[in-house]
N, C-alpha and C positions, 0 to 999 in steps of 0.2 A: 477415314471419313473426311469429306471435304469441309473446309472452314471458310466461312464468309466474313467479310469485314465491311463495315460502313464507317468511313472516316469523315467527320464534319470539320471543315476548315473555313475559318473566317479570315478574309483577306483585308488588308488595310485599304482605305480609300485611295484610289489612284494607282493601285498596284495590280489591278486585274490582268492587264495585258501581259505584264512581266511574269506574273504567277502562271498564267495559262501557257505561256511559251515554255517556261521551265518545266511545268508538269507534263506537257506534251512530249518533251524530250525524255523525261523520266519514264513515261508510259512506253515509249518506243524501246527503251533499254529493258524494262521489265518483260515485255512481251517477247522480245528477241532472245533474252538470256535466261529466263526462268521457266523451264518446262512445267514446274509445279504451280505456276500462276495461270489459272485457266480463264480469268476475267480480271481486268484492271482498267477502269474507265472513270474519267472525271465528268461531273455534272454540276451545273450552276443552278441554284434554286430559283424558282420563279418569284417567290415572296421577298427575297433579299438578294440583290445582285452581288453582294460581298460574301455570301455564304455558298460554299461548294460542298458536294458530297462525292467521295471517292467510293465506288462500288468495286469490291475486290472478292475474288474467290481463289482459294488455293487447294491443291489436291490433299494436303495434310497439314497438321500443325508444324511439322518440320519444314515444309515448304514456306509457310508463313514466317517462321523464325529465320530461315535463310534469306528471305526477301529483305528483312530489316537489317541484315548484316552485310548486304552488298555494298561495294565501294560507291557505285553510282547513286544508290538510295541515300547513303550517308552524306555524300557530297551535295545532293539536291536538297536534303533536309537542312543542311547548314545554310545554303543560299536562301531557302524559304523563310528562314528565321526573320529576315528583314522585311518580308512581304506579308506576313500573317499577323493578326491581332493577338493571337493566343495559341497555345499548344492545341493540336487537333484533338477532338473528342473521338474516341474509338469505341465502336460496338462490335464485339466478336460474336459470331453466330455459328451454330452447328447446322450443317446442311441436313435436310430431311429427305 
């Protein structure tokens, strides 16, 4: 069964461009290297320009787990630490 994820990320003031550049590179890696990742896209909220939502879908919970263990995801996460205000809020969903 497919698994959905909505990650809410709040970025520090003045770090939007750097965050978006880093996340764009991560997205390219995910989509090129993870056949189990069927959707992975960054969106900025209209109500607060510092808040982003990552909409994700994986073919299985194993594909989601594998995503979090990739070298490029771990490297990007480490770099994002200086750009974000707090740890991302994650909502995991079952596809219907």
